[in-house]
GUZALUM-191775 format. One record per residue: residue in one letter; x, y, z of N, C-alpha, C in turn. Coordinates in Angstrom, 2 decimals. Layout:
<sites>
 code    n_xx    n_yy    n_zz   ca_xx   ca_yy   ca_zz    c_xx    c_yy    c_zz
    A       X       Y       Z       X       Y       Z       X       Y       Z
...
</sites>
This chain:
<sites>
 code    n_xx    n_yy    n_zz   ca_xx   ca_yy   ca_zz    c_xx    c_yy    c_zz
    M  187.52  142.59  232.76  188.00  142.14  231.45  189.30  142.83  231.04
    G  189.63  143.96  231.70  190.82  144.70  231.27  190.49  145.51  230.04
    G  191.52  146.09  229.47  191.27  146.99  228.33  191.26  146.28  227.02
    G  190.22  145.49  226.75  190.07  144.83  225.45  191.10  143.74  225.27
    N  191.45  143.45  224.02  192.32  142.32  223.72  193.79  142.74  223.72
    Q  194.49  142.41  224.82  195.92  142.74  224.89  196.73  141.56  224.39
    S  196.20  140.85  223.40  196.78  139.58  222.98  198.21  139.75  222.48
    A  199.14  139.02  223.16  200.52  138.98  222.69  200.78  137.63  222.03
    V  199.75  136.79  222.01  199.88  135.44  221.44  199.32  135.47  220.02
    S  200.17  135.15  219.03  199.69  135.19  217.64  199.23  133.81  217.17
    E  199.67  132.76  217.91  199.22  131.41  217.55  199.20  130.52  218.79
    F  198.45  129.44  218.70  198.37  128.47  219.79  198.98  127.16  219.32
    V  199.44  126.36  220.28  200.01  125.05  219.96  199.01  123.98  220.39
    L  198.64  123.11  219.45  197.72  122.00  219.75  198.55  120.75  219.99
    L  198.33  120.09  221.10  199.13  118.88  221.40  198.58  117.64  220.69
    G  197.38  117.75  220.13  196.82  116.65  219.34  196.29  115.51  220.19
    L  196.01  114.39  219.54  195.41  113.25  220.24  196.45  112.41  220.97
    C  197.67  112.32  220.43  198.70  111.53  221.09  200.08  111.99  220.62
    R  201.14  111.47  221.27  202.52  111.90  220.95  203.24  110.91  220.03
    S  202.87  109.63  220.09  203.59  108.61  219.32  203.42  108.80  217.81
    W  204.57  108.84  217.09  204.54  109.08  215.64  203.81  107.95  214.90
    N  204.10  106.70  215.28  203.48  105.54  214.60  201.96  105.55  214.76
    I  201.51  105.87  215.97  200.06  105.92  216.21  199.45  107.07  215.41
    Q  200.17  108.18  215.31  199.65  109.34  214.55  199.48  109.00  213.07
    V  200.42  108.25  212.51  200.30  107.84  211.10  199.08  106.94  210.92
    L  198.89  106.03  211.88  197.73  105.14  211.84  196.43  105.96  211.96
    L  196.41  106.92  212.89  195.22  107.78  213.07  194.96  108.64  211.83
    F  196.05  109.07  211.16  195.91  109.84  209.92  195.10  109.04  208.90
    V  195.46  107.79  208.72  194.78  106.92  207.73  193.32  106.71  208.16
    I  193.12  106.38  209.46  191.76  106.09  209.95  190.85  107.30  209.79
    F  191.33  108.47  210.27  190.46  109.66  210.23  190.26  110.21  208.83
    L  191.25  110.01  207.96  191.07  110.42  206.56  189.94  109.60  205.93
    M  189.96  108.28  206.17  188.90  107.41  205.64  187.54  107.80  206.23
    L  187.52  108.05  207.55  186.26  108.43  208.20  185.72  109.74  207.62
    Y  186.61  110.70  207.44  186.17  112.01  206.94  185.63  111.90  205.51
    L  186.32  111.14  204.67  185.84  110.94  203.29  184.49  110.24  203.29
    T  184.29  109.31  204.23  183.01  108.61  204.35  181.91  109.57  204.78
    I  182.24  110.47  205.74  181.27  111.47  206.23  180.81  112.35  205.07
    V  181.77  112.89  204.32  181.43  113.81  203.22  180.64  113.08  202.14
    S  181.11  111.89  201.74  180.41  111.18  200.66  179.04  110.69  201.12
    G  178.95  110.15  202.33  177.66  109.64  202.85  176.61  110.73  202.95
    N  177.00  111.86  203.54  176.04  112.96  203.68  175.70  113.62  202.34
    T  176.70  113.64  201.42  176.44  114.20  200.08  175.43  113.33  199.34
    V  175.58  112.01  199.45  174.64  111.08  198.79  173.21  111.33  199.30
    I  173.06  111.47  200.62  171.72  111.73  201.19  171.16  113.04  200.65
    L  172.00  114.08  200.62  171.55  115.39  200.10  171.09  115.27  198.65
    I  171.89  114.61  197.81  171.55  114.48  196.38  170.26  113.69  196.21
    L  170.13  112.57  196.95  168.92  111.74  196.86  167.68  112.56  197.21
    I  167.75  113.29  198.33  166.57  114.02  198.80  166.22  115.17  197.85
    I  167.24  115.81  197.29  166.97  116.94  196.37  166.41  116.44  195.04
    T  166.97  115.32  194.53  166.59  114.89  193.18  165.36  113.98  193.12
    D  165.03  113.31  194.23  163.91  112.36  194.20  162.61  112.99  194.71
    P  161.62  113.16  193.82  160.35  113.79  194.23  159.64  113.02  195.35
    H  159.87  111.69  195.43  159.22  110.90  196.48  159.70  111.29  197.87
    L  160.86  111.95  197.93  161.44  112.33  199.23  161.21  113.81  199.55
    H  160.33  114.45  198.77  160.06  115.87  199.04  158.96  116.01  200.09
    S  159.31  115.61  201.32  158.37  115.73  202.44  159.13  116.38  203.60
    P  158.40  116.91  204.60  159.08  117.63  205.70  160.17  116.81  206.38
    M  159.91  115.51  206.65  160.90  114.70  207.35  162.23  114.66  206.60
    Y  162.16  114.51  205.27  163.39  114.43  204.47  164.01  115.81  204.25
    F  163.18  116.84  204.26  163.68  118.21  204.19  164.59  118.46  205.40
    F  164.14  118.05  206.59  164.95  118.21  207.80  166.18  117.30  207.77
    L  166.00  116.10  207.24  167.11  115.15  207.17  168.21  115.67  206.24
    A  167.81  116.30  205.12  168.79  116.90  204.20  169.56  118.01  204.91
    N  168.84  118.82  205.68  169.50  119.89  206.44  170.44  119.33  207.49
    L  170.04  118.22  208.13  170.89  117.59  209.13  172.18  117.08  208.48
    S  172.07  116.48  207.31  173.26  115.99  206.59  174.19  117.15  206.25
    F  173.60  118.27  205.82  174.38  119.47  205.47  175.12  119.99  206.70
    V  174.41  120.09  207.83  174.98  120.58  209.08  176.09  119.64  209.56
    D  175.84  118.33  209.48  176.84  117.35  209.91  178.14  117.45  209.13
    M  178.01  117.65  207.81  179.21  117.78  206.99  180.06  118.95  207.45
    W  179.38  120.07  207.75  180.10  121.26  208.20  180.65  121.10  209.60
    L  179.89  120.43  210.47  180.36  120.22  211.85  181.70  119.46  211.84
    S  181.77  118.46  210.98  182.99  117.67  210.87  184.11  118.46  210.19
    T  183.74  119.27  209.19  184.73  120.00  208.38  185.43  121.10  209.18
    V  184.79  121.62  210.21  185.40  122.69  211.01  186.67  122.20  211.71
    T  186.67  120.95  212.18  187.81  120.47  212.98  188.59  119.31  212.36
    T  187.92  118.43  211.62  188.57  117.18  211.20  189.71  117.36  210.19
    P  189.56  118.15  209.09  190.68  118.29  208.15  191.95  118.83  208.82
    K  191.79  119.78  209.75  192.95  120.33  210.47  193.61  119.23  211.32
    M  192.78  118.43  211.99  193.30  117.34  212.81  194.06  116.33  211.94
    I  193.49  116.00  210.77  194.11  115.02  209.87  195.48  115.51  209.39
    T  195.57  116.78  208.95  196.87  117.29  208.46  197.87  117.42  209.61
    D  197.38  117.74  210.82  198.29  117.86  211.97  198.94  116.54  212.37
    F  198.30  115.42  212.05  198.91  114.11  212.37  200.28  113.98  211.71
    L  200.46  114.66  210.57  201.72  114.54  209.81  202.70  115.66  210.14
    H  202.33  116.57  211.06  203.21  117.68  211.42  203.75  117.51  212.84
    E  205.03  117.82  212.98  205.64  117.79  214.32  205.08  118.93  215.16
    N  205.09  120.13  214.58  204.56  121.31  215.30  203.13  121.57  214.87
    K  202.20  121.33  215.77  200.78  121.52  215.44  200.36  122.89  215.98
    T  200.36  123.88  215.10  199.98  125.23  215.56  198.73  125.69  214.83
    I  198.05  126.65  215.46  196.89  127.29  214.82  196.96  128.78  215.14
    S  196.71  129.61  214.14  196.80  131.06  214.36  195.68  131.51  215.30
    F  195.88  132.68  215.89  194.88  133.24  216.80  193.53  133.37  216.07
    G  193.57  133.91  214.83  192.35  134.07  214.03  191.71  132.74  213.69
    G  192.56  131.75  213.33  192.05  130.41  213.01  191.38  129.78  214.21
    C  191.97  130.00  215.37  191.42  129.45  216.61  190.03  130.06  216.90
    M  189.94  131.37  216.75  188.65  132.06  217.00  187.59  131.58  215.99
    C  188.03  131.35  214.73  187.09  130.86  213.70  186.57  129.47  214.05
    Q  187.48  128.60  214.54  187.05  127.25  214.94  185.99  127.33  216.04
    I  186.27  128.17  217.05  185.31  128.31  218.16  183.97  128.81  217.64
    L  184.01  129.85  216.80  182.78  130.44  216.26  181.96  129.38  215.51
    F  182.62  128.66  214.58  181.87  127.73  213.73  181.45  126.46  214.46
    V  182.28  125.97  215.40  181.87  124.77  216.16  180.59  125.07  216.93
    H  180.53  126.24  217.57  179.35  126.56  218.38  178.16  126.97  217.52
    F  178.42  127.63  216.40  177.37  128.01  215.46  176.69  126.75  214.91
    I  177.52  125.81  214.44  176.97  124.62  213.78  176.36  123.64  214.79
    A  177.07  123.44  215.93  176.53  122.51  216.94  175.24  123.06  217.54
    G  175.18  124.38  217.77  173.95  125.01  218.28  172.80  124.85  217.30
    S  173.11  125.04  216.01  172.09  124.88  214.96  171.58  123.44  214.92
    E  172.51  122.48  215.05  172.12  121.07  214.99  171.20  120.70  216.15
    M  171.48  121.25  217.33  170.63  120.96  218.50  169.19  121.40  218.25
    V  169.04  122.63  217.73  167.69  123.17  217.48  167.04  122.42  216.32
    L  167.84  122.02  215.32  167.32  121.26  214.18  166.78  119.90  214.64
    L  167.47  119.27  215.59  167.00  117.98  216.12  165.66  118.15  216.85
    V  165.48  119.33  217.49  164.19  119.62  218.13  163.10  119.78  217.05
    A  163.45  120.47  215.95  162.49  120.65  214.84  162.09  119.29  214.26
    M  163.06  118.38  214.16  162.77  117.03  213.63  161.86  116.26  214.58
    A  162.07  116.47  215.87  161.20  115.81  216.87  159.79  116.37  216.78
    Y  159.68  117.68  216.58  158.36  118.33  216.43  157.64  117.78  215.20
    D  158.40  117.60  214.11  157.84  117.04  212.88  157.28  115.64  213.11
    R  158.05  114.81  213.84  157.58  113.44  214.15  156.38  113.48  215.10
    Y  156.39  114.43  216.03  155.27  114.58  216.97  153.97  114.87  216.20
    V  154.04  115.83  215.26  152.85  116.19  214.47  152.42  115.01  213.60
    A  153.39  114.33  212.97  153.07  113.20  212.07  152.38  112.06  212.82
    I  152.82  111.80  214.06  152.30  110.64  214.78  151.11  110.98  215.68
    C  151.16  112.17  216.30  150.09  112.52  217.25  148.94  113.30  216.60
    K  149.21  113.98  215.45  148.14  114.73  214.77  148.18  114.44  213.28
    P  148.08  113.18  212.88  148.28  112.82  211.46  147.33  113.51  210.50
    L  146.09  113.77  210.92  145.11  114.38  210.00  145.44  115.83  209.68
    H  146.17  116.48  210.58  146.50  117.90  210.36  147.95  118.08  209.90
    Y  148.63  116.94  209.64  150.07  117.01  209.37  150.42  117.93  208.20
    S  149.76  117.72  207.05  150.11  118.51  205.85  149.79  120.00  206.03
    T  148.79  120.30  206.85  148.43  121.71  207.09  149.47  122.36  208.01
    I  149.81  121.65  209.09  150.74  122.22  210.08  152.16  122.29  209.51
    M  152.65  121.17  208.94  154.04  121.12  208.46  154.12  121.52  206.98
    N  153.63  122.73  206.68  153.74  123.20  205.30  155.17  123.71  205.05
    L  155.45  124.04  203.79  156.82  124.44  203.43  157.29  125.67  204.21
    K  156.36  126.61  204.42  156.70  127.84  205.14  157.13  127.52  206.58
    R  156.37  126.63  207.24  156.69  126.24  208.62  158.05  125.53  208.67
    C  158.28  124.60  207.72  159.54  123.85  207.70  160.74  124.77  207.48
    A  160.61  125.67  206.50  161.70  126.61  206.23  161.93  127.51  207.44
    G  160.85  127.91  208.08  160.94  128.76  209.28  161.69  128.06  210.41
    L  161.41  126.76  210.60  162.08  125.99  211.66  163.58  125.84  211.37
    V  163.92  125.61  210.09  165.34  125.48  209.73  166.06  126.82  209.91
    L  165.42  127.91  209.47  166.03  129.25  209.65  166.19  129.57  211.13
    T  165.20  129.17  211.93  165.29  129.38  213.39  166.49  128.64  213.96
    S  166.73  127.41  213.47  167.86  126.63  213.98  169.18  127.33  213.67
    W  169.31  127.87  212.44  170.54  128.59  212.07  170.67  129.88  212.90
    A  169.56  130.59  213.07  169.59  131.85  213.84  169.97  131.58  215.29
    A  169.40  130.52  215.87  169.70  130.18  217.28  171.18  129.79  217.43
    G  171.69  129.02  216.48  173.11  128.63  216.51  174.01  129.85  216.41
    F  173.64  130.78  215.53  174.45  131.98  215.33  174.45  132.85  216.58
    M  173.28  133.03  217.18  173.18  133.84  218.39  173.98  133.22  219.53
    H  173.90  131.89  219.65  174.66  131.19  220.69  176.17  131.39  220.48
    A  176.62  131.21  219.22  178.06  131.35  218.92  178.53  132.77  219.18
    M  177.73  133.76  218.76  178.14  135.16  218.95  178.19  135.54  220.42
    S  177.27  134.99  221.22  177.26  135.29  222.66  178.56  134.80  223.31
    Q  179.13  133.72  222.79  180.39  133.20  223.31  181.58  134.01  222.77
    M  181.52  134.34  221.48  182.64  135.04  220.84  182.87  136.43  221.42
    V  181.79  137.12  221.75  181.89  138.49  222.29  182.83  138.51  223.50
    L  182.73  137.47  224.34  183.57  137.41  225.54  184.97  136.87  225.24
    I  185.04  135.84  224.41  186.34  135.18  224.14  187.32  136.12  223.44
    V  186.85  136.86  222.44  187.73  137.71  221.63  188.41  138.78  222.50
    Q  187.75  139.19  223.59  188.30  140.25  224.42  189.31  139.76  225.46
    L  189.47  138.46  225.60  190.37  137.93  226.63  191.82  138.30  226.34
    P  192.60  138.62  227.39  194.03  138.90  227.19  194.83  137.60  227.20
    F  195.60  137.35  226.13  196.49  136.19  226.07  197.93  136.70  226.01
    C  198.76  136.31  226.97  200.11  136.89  226.98  201.22  135.87  227.21
    G  200.86  134.64  227.55  201.94  133.70  227.85  201.67  132.30  227.37
    P  201.07  131.45  228.23  200.87  130.04  227.86  200.03  129.91  226.60
    R  200.42  128.97  225.75  199.68  128.85  224.48  199.47  127.41  224.05
    E  199.72  126.46  224.95  199.55  125.04  224.60  198.18  124.52  225.01
    M  197.50  123.87  224.06  196.19  123.26  224.35  196.28  121.76  224.13
    D  195.88  121.00  225.14  195.97  119.54  225.02  194.71  119.00  224.34
    S  194.61  119.33  223.04  193.47  118.86  222.24  193.86  118.93  220.77
    F  192.91  118.62  219.88  193.20  118.67  218.44  192.51  119.85  217.77
    F  191.72  120.63  218.55  191.14  121.86  217.99  190.89  122.85  219.12
    C  190.67  124.10  218.74  190.43  125.16  219.73  189.02  125.03  220.28
    D  188.90  124.95  221.58  187.57  124.96  222.16  187.55  125.86  223.38
    I  186.39  126.39  223.68  186.26  127.43  224.70  186.88  127.07  226.06
    P  186.54  125.90  226.65  187.10  125.62  227.98  188.63  125.66  228.01
    L  189.28  125.21  226.91  190.74  125.17  226.85  191.32  126.56  226.63
    V  190.68  127.35  225.78  191.17  128.70  225.48  191.07  129.60  226.72
    I  189.97  129.47  227.45  189.78  130.30  228.65  190.90  130.06  229.66
    K  191.33  128.80  229.79  192.40  128.47  230.75  193.72  129.15  230.40
    L  193.91  129.54  229.12  195.17  130.16  228.69  195.16  131.68  228.87
    A  194.02  132.25  229.22  193.93  133.72  229.36  194.73  134.18  230.58
    C  195.32  135.39  230.46  196.12  135.95  231.56  195.20  136.67  232.55
    M  194.35  135.92  233.18  193.41  136.50  234.16  192.76  135.34  234.93
    E  192.11  135.68  236.00  191.37  134.68  236.77  190.13  134.31  235.94
    S  190.09  133.05  235.47  189.08  132.72  234.46  188.01  131.75  234.93
    S  188.02  131.37  236.22  187.07  130.34  236.65  185.62  130.83  236.55
    D  185.37  132.12  236.88  184.01  132.65  236.79  183.54  132.70  235.34
    L  184.46  133.12  234.45  184.12  133.21  233.02  183.85  131.80  232.47
    G  184.66  130.82  232.90  184.46  129.43  232.48  183.08  128.94  232.88
    T  182.68  129.29  234.10  181.34  128.89  234.59  180.26  129.55  233.76
    L  180.46  130.84  233.44  179.49  131.60  232.63  179.33  130.99  231.24
    M  180.48  130.65  230.62  180.46  130.05  229.28  179.78  128.69  229.29
    N  180.09  127.89  230.32  179.45  126.57  230.44  177.95  126.72  230.63
    A  177.56  127.75  231.39  176.12  128.00  231.62  175.44  128.37  230.30
    D  176.13  129.19  229.48  175.60  129.62  228.18  175.36  128.39  227.29
    S  176.39  127.55  227.17  176.25  126.32  226.37  175.22  125.39  227.00
    G  175.22  125.37  228.32  174.31  124.48  229.06  172.85  124.80  228.82
    V  172.53  126.11  228.78  171.14  126.52  228.55  170.65  125.99  227.21
    V  171.48  126.14  226.17  171.09  125.66  224.83  170.95  124.14  224.83
    A  172.00  123.44  225.33  172.00  121.97  225.27  170.89  121.36  226.12
    V  170.78  121.83  227.35  169.80  121.22  228.27  168.37  121.55  227.83
    T  168.11  122.79  227.39  166.76  123.15  226.92  166.35  122.25  225.75
    C  167.26  122.12  224.77  166.95  121.27  223.60  166.76  119.82  224.02
    F  167.62  119.34  224.92  167.55  117.95  225.36  166.22  117.67  226.07
    I  165.79  118.59  226.93  164.52  118.41  227.66  163.34  118.42  226.68
    L  163.36  119.37  225.72  162.30  119.43  224.70  162.23  118.12  223.92
    L  163.41  117.58  223.60  163.46  116.32  222.85  162.92  115.16  223.68
    L  163.29  115.11  224.96  162.80  114.05  225.83  161.28  114.09  225.94
    I  160.74  115.32  226.11  159.28  115.48  226.22  158.60  115.02  224.92
    S  159.13  115.49  223.77  158.54  115.14  222.46  158.50  113.64  222.26
    Y  159.66  112.99  222.47  159.73  111.55  222.18  158.96  110.72  223.20
    T  158.88  111.18  224.45  158.06  110.47  225.44  156.59  110.52  225.00
    Y  156.14  111.69  224.59  154.76  111.89  224.13  154.48  111.00  222.90
    I  155.45  111.00  221.97  155.31  110.19  220.75  155.20  108.70  221.10
    L  156.11  108.24  221.96  156.13  106.81  222.31  154.87  106.39  223.05
    L  154.33  107.29  223.88  153.07  106.99  224.57  151.92  106.89  223.57
    T  151.92  107.78  222.57  150.88  107.76  221.53  150.99  106.49  220.69
    V  152.24  106.12  220.36  152.49  104.93  219.54  151.97  103.67  220.24
    R  152.14  103.61  221.55  151.68  102.44  222.32  150.18  102.20  222.17
    K  149.43  103.29  222.00  147.96  103.16  221.91  147.49  102.84  220.48
    S  148.37  103.11  219.50  147.89  103.01  218.11  148.02  101.60  217.55
    S  147.62  101.45  216.27  147.59  100.13  215.63  149.01   99.57  215.47
    K  149.09   98.26  215.33  150.39   97.58  215.29  151.25   97.98  214.08
    T  150.64   98.05  212.88  151.45   98.31  211.68  152.03   99.73  211.70
    G  151.15  100.70  211.97  151.61  102.10  212.05  152.60  102.28  213.17
    A  152.36  101.58  214.28  153.21  101.72  215.46  154.63  101.26  215.18
    S  154.77  100.14  214.48  156.12   99.62  214.25  156.94  100.56  213.37
    K  156.30  101.15  212.36  157.02  102.09  211.48  157.40  103.35  212.25
    A  156.44  103.86  213.02  156.70  105.07  213.82  157.79  104.82  214.83
    L  157.75  103.65  215.45  158.73  103.29  216.47  160.13  103.19  215.85
    S  160.19  102.60  214.65  161.47  102.47  213.94  162.08  103.84  213.66
    T  161.24  104.77  213.14  161.72  106.13  212.84  162.17  106.83  214.12
    C  161.36  106.71  215.17  161.68  107.38  216.43  162.93  106.82  217.08
    T  163.13  105.51  216.97  164.33  104.90  217.54  165.57  105.48  216.87
    A  165.50  105.65  215.53  166.63  106.24  214.80  166.89  107.66  215.30
    H  165.82  108.44  215.45  165.95  109.83  215.92  166.54  109.87  217.33
    I  166.00  109.03  218.22  166.45  109.03  219.62  167.92  108.63  219.72
    T  168.33  107.66  218.90  169.75  107.23  218.88  170.65  108.40  218.53
    V  170.28  109.14  217.47  171.06  110.31  217.03  171.13  111.37  218.14
    V  170.00  111.61  218.78  169.93  112.61  219.85  170.88  112.26  221.00
    V  170.83  111.01  221.43  171.69  110.57  222.55  173.16  110.68  222.16
    I  173.50  110.18  220.95  174.89  110.20  220.47  175.42  111.64  220.40
    F  174.57  112.59  220.01  175.02  113.97  219.85  175.06  114.73  221.18
    F  174.04  114.55  222.01  173.93  115.38  223.22  174.81  114.93  224.38
    V  174.97  113.63  224.55  175.74  113.15  225.72  177.17  113.73  225.73
    P  177.95  113.64  224.61  179.28  114.26  224.63  179.23  115.77  224.90
    C  178.28  116.47  224.27  178.18  117.93  224.46  177.92  118.28  225.92
    I  177.04  117.51  226.56  176.71  117.80  227.96  177.93  117.57  228.85
    F  178.70  116.50  228.58  179.87  116.23  229.42  181.05  117.16  229.13
    I  181.08  117.80  227.96  182.17  118.74  227.67  181.85  120.13  228.24
    Y  180.60  120.57  228.04  180.27  121.96  228.38  179.45  122.13  229.66
    V  178.44  121.29  229.84  177.51  121.52  230.94  178.04  120.95  232.25
    W  178.62  119.78  232.16  179.04  119.07  233.36  180.44  118.52  233.13
    P  181.44  119.44  232.96  182.78  118.99  232.55  183.44  118.10  233.60
    L  184.02  117.00  233.12  184.67  116.06  234.04  186.16  116.40  234.20
    N  186.69  117.23  233.26  188.10  117.66  233.29  189.09  116.48  233.31
    I  188.74  115.43  232.57  189.68  114.31  232.39  190.14  114.42  230.93
    T  191.42  114.76  230.71  191.89  115.12  229.37  191.57  114.07  228.32
    W  191.91  112.79  228.58  191.70  111.76  227.55  190.22  111.60  227.23
    L  189.37  111.76  228.26  187.92  111.60  228.06  187.37  112.78  227.25
    D  187.87  114.00  227.56  187.45  115.19  226.79  187.81  115.04  225.32
    K  189.00  114.51  225.05  189.44  114.31  223.66  188.54  113.28  222.97
    F  188.26  112.19  223.69  187.40  111.14  223.13  186.01  111.70  222.81
    L  185.44  112.48  223.74  184.10  113.04  223.53  184.10  114.04  222.38
    A  185.19  114.84  222.27  185.29  115.82  221.18  185.36  115.11  219.83
    V  186.14  114.02  219.76  186.20  113.22  218.51  184.82  112.65  218.23
    F  184.14  112.23  219.29  182.84  111.59  219.14  181.85  112.53  218.46
    Y  181.75  113.78  218.98  180.71  114.62  218.37  181.16  115.32  217.09
    S  182.47  115.38  216.83  182.89  116.03  215.58  183.15  115.04  214.45
    V  183.35  113.75  214.78  183.62  112.75  213.72  182.58  111.63  213.74
    I  182.34  111.06  214.90  181.48  109.86  214.96  180.01  110.20  214.69
    T  179.52  111.31  215.28  178.11  111.69  215.05  177.80  111.94  213.58
    P  178.60  112.79  212.87  178.31  113.01  211.43  178.45  111.74  210.60
    L  179.22  110.77  211.12  179.38  109.50  210.40  178.17  108.60  210.64
    L  177.67  108.59  211.87  176.57  107.69  212.23  175.21  108.17  211.74
    N  175.02  109.50  211.68  173.71  110.02  211.26  173.23  109.45  209.93
    P  174.05  109.56  208.85  173.58  108.97  207.58  173.37  107.46  207.69
    A  174.26  106.79  208.43  174.13  105.33  208.57  172.84  104.96  209.29
    I  172.56  105.63  210.41  171.37  105.33  211.21  170.09  105.59  210.40
    Y  170.05  106.75  209.73  168.82  107.10  209.01  168.63  106.29  207.74
    T  169.72  105.95  207.05  169.55  105.25  205.77  169.39  103.75  205.96
    L  170.14  103.17  206.89  170.07  101.71  207.06  168.71  101.27  207.59
    R  168.05  102.19  208.32  166.75  101.82  208.90  165.59  102.30  208.03
    N  165.91  102.91  206.89  164.87  103.61  206.16  164.62  103.03  204.77
    K  163.45  102.42  204.60  163.12  101.77  203.32  163.03  102.78  202.19
    E  162.44  103.96  202.49  162.23  104.96  201.43  163.56  105.46  200.85
    I  164.56  105.65  201.74  165.88  106.10  201.26  166.53  104.98  200.43
    K  166.38  103.75  200.88  166.95  102.61  200.13  166.31  102.50  198.75
    T  164.97  102.66  198.71  164.25  102.61  197.43  164.69  103.75  196.53
    A  164.87  104.94  197.11  165.30  106.12  196.33  166.69  105.87  195.74
    M  167.54  105.21  196.52  168.89  104.90  196.03  168.83  103.95  194.84
    Q  167.91  102.98  194.94  167.72  102.02  193.85  167.21  102.75  192.59
    R  166.24  103.66  192.78  165.71  104.44  191.65  166.81  105.29  191.02
    F  167.63  105.90  191.88  168.73  106.76  191.42  169.71  105.94  190.57
    R  170.04  104.74  191.08  170.95  103.85  190.35  170.36  103.46  189.00
    N  169.11  103.04  189.01  168.46  102.61  187.77  168.40  103.74  186.75
    Y  168.12  104.94  187.24  167.94  106.08  186.34  169.26  106.53  185.74
    Y  170.30  106.63  186.59  171.57  107.19  186.11  172.56  106.16  185.63
    M  172.49  104.95  186.20  173.46  103.92  185.78  172.94  103.15  184.55
    H  171.61  103.00  184.46  171.02  102.29  183.30  169.96  103.19  182.66
    P  170.36  104.31  182.07  169.39  105.27  181.54  168.41  104.68  180.53
    K  168.84  103.61  179.82  167.94  103.06  178.81  167.04  101.99  179.40
    G  167.35  101.61  180.64  166.55  100.57  181.28  165.31  101.18  181.87
    N  164.99  100.76  183.11  163.74  101.22  183.70  163.89  102.60  184.32
    H  162.95  103.48  183.98  162.95  104.82  184.57  162.01  104.81  185.74
</sites>
């Protein structure tokens, strides 16, 4: 590792998504709209779940946390990308770069474990319905959410400990729109292929472990659903399909960026946009459009606040 951080680089240059000015202006408008939709969509879900007593159940407790995590996942990289579309020189300070790496891995790691907690919640609800309220009590739910944050934090810190010590002395251009570990490692003034493999293995353990747990949970759930009654089965299947869609959308890009990197620049950029912008955008859409209870809660919220003298 050498003698700690001999960093002579005070900032990095981000090459962004493309070079054409006209396309960048168009992307500025598109991503600004997407980001505002992400924040407002996830905020609406959070407000509905907090204010509506009908939604005070474990599934919605986890969904509120997922919306909160998604907002932050997008906020770590998207506002910087949006403002950079309007700048000729897209730079990020060394400290800003390290912060992006820390928070991207902290939040994405937390989301992976949270998705496992949500799968466990569905497993208990569908496979052990009589014991559901006993098993998924408030203490257990809060414990699972805290575990997800703790796991994300430990994963991020395990990466940061190594990254912060790297010597940077020359090249500083990254062909992306935010700082990410595989790109930063390549800029270090040292032979970095072993460290790159180690970092990918670290991310891989988290992603693959969570993905396998999710596959096992949902396979078990779907097998149980097949045996059960038609009415209960269709509702359970609808909920699980929404969950499985979110899992696939979130994990596939992460696996191709960190676990099994293809090293195709345009594809890496597309996948990075996918998990930092498209996933937080789709989660509220997938869960709310398929969910009668959320739609009903929205109607109640409208009636209560928009027509206070009408029906409560």
